[in-house]
TORVOPA-102100 format. One record per residue (C-alpha): residue number from 1; residue in three letters; x, y, z. Coordinates in steps of 0.05 Angstrom, whole numbers, plus 5000, padded with zeros to 4 digits. Each point is the difference from the previous one (the first is absolute). Layout:
// residues N
+------+--------+------+-------+------+
! mivo ! torkol ! east ! north !   up !
+------+--------+------+-------+------+
!  NUM !    Ala !    X !     Y !    Z !
...
+------+--------+------+-------+------+
END
This chain:
// residues 56
+------+--------+------+-------+------+
! mivo ! torkol ! east ! north !   up !
+------+--------+------+-------+------+
!    1 !    Unk ! 8782 !  5328 ! 2894 !
!    2 !    Unk ! 4961 !  4952 ! 4957 !
!    3 !    Unk ! 5012 !  5042 ! 4938 !
!    4 !    Unk ! 5075 !  4990 ! 5007 !
!    5 !    Unk ! 4997 !  4923 ! 4998 !
!    6 !    Unk ! 5014 !  4964 ! 4935 !
!    7 !    Unk ! 4940 !  4964 ! 4971 !
!    8 !    Unk ! 5003 !  4928 ! 4981 !
!    9 !    Unk ! 4995 !  4982 ! 4927 !
!   10 !    Unk ! 5028 !  5033 ! 4939 !
!   11 !    Unk ! 4966 !  5054 ! 4962 !
!   12 !    Unk ! 5013 !  5060 ! 4956 !
!   13 !    Unk ! 5028 !  5066 ! 5023 !
!   14 !    Unk ! 4940 !  5039 ! 5026 !
!   15 !    Unk ! 4992 !  5073 ! 5019 !
!   16 !    Unk ! 4935 !  5027 ! 5028 !
!   17 !    Unk ! 4977 !  5063 ! 5035 !
!   18 !    Unk ! 4967 !  4990 ! 5067 !
!   19 !    Unk ! 4978 !  5064 ! 5034 !
!   20 !    Unk ! 5061 !  5045 ! 5005 !
!   21 !    Unk ! 5050 !  4944 ! 4990 !
!   22 !    Unk ! 5026 !  4962 ! 4941 !
!   23 !    Unk ! 5008 !  4925 ! 5010 !
!   24 !    Unk ! 5053 !  4965 ! 4958 !
!   25 !    Unk ! 5003 !  4923 ! 4999 !
!   26 !    Unk ! 5065 !  4974 ! 4970 !
!   27 !    Unk ! 5008 !  4925 ! 4984 !
!   28 !    Unk ! 5063 !  4971 ! 5031 !
!   29 !    Unk ! 5046 !  4947 ! 4972 !
!   30 !    Unk ! 4985 !  4935 ! 5036 !
!   31 !    Unk ! 4927 !  5018 ! 5014 !
!   32 !    Unk ! 4961 !  5050 ! 5039 !
!   33 !    Unk ! 4992 !  5075 ! 4989 !
!   34 !    Unk ! 5029 !  5061 ! 5034 !
!   35 !    Unk ! 4945 !  5049 ! 5019 !
!   36 !    Unk ! 5021 !  5073 ! 5006 !
!   37 !    Unk ! 4956 !  5059 ! 5021 !
!   38 !    Unk ! 5025 !  5068 ! 4975 !
!   39 !    Unk ! 4974 !  5070 ! 4992 !
!   40 !    Unk ! 4991 !  5037 ! 4934 !
!   41 !    Unk ! 5063 !  5041 ! 5015 !
!   42 !    Unk ! 5040 !  4936 ! 5013 !
!   43 !    Unk ! 4973 !  4970 ! 4935 !
!   44 !    Unk ! 5023 !  5061 ! 4961 !
!   45 !    Unk ! 5069 !  4994 ! 5032 !
!   46 !    Unk ! 5002 !  4926 ! 4981 !
!   47 !    Unk ! 4981 !  5017 ! 4928 !
!   48 !    Unk ! 5057 !  5050 ! 4996 !
!   49 !    Unk ! 5049 !  4951 ! 5030 !
!   50 !    Unk ! 4980 !  4944 ! 4952 !
!   51 !    Unk ! 5002 !  5048 ! 4941 !
!   52 !    Unk ! 5073 !  5012 ! 5014 !
!   53 !    Unk ! 5018 !  4927 ! 4990 !
!   54 !    Unk ! 4950 !  4975 ! 4948 !
!   55 !    Unk ! 5025 !  5001 ! 4928 !
!   56 !    Unk ! 4951 !  5004 ! 4943 !
+------+--------+------+-------+------+
END
């Protein structure tokens, strides 16, 4: 799938809503970006998982 391919060039972390999906573009060390398509339920699970390891 084209959405799964890393993009060339660096850029900021981006999260956008496209239709029923959430598209997350994560910059990678060494260049490029990882593009992940997730649902709202998966995004909520990710938020919970990250909340368990992030210290304020």
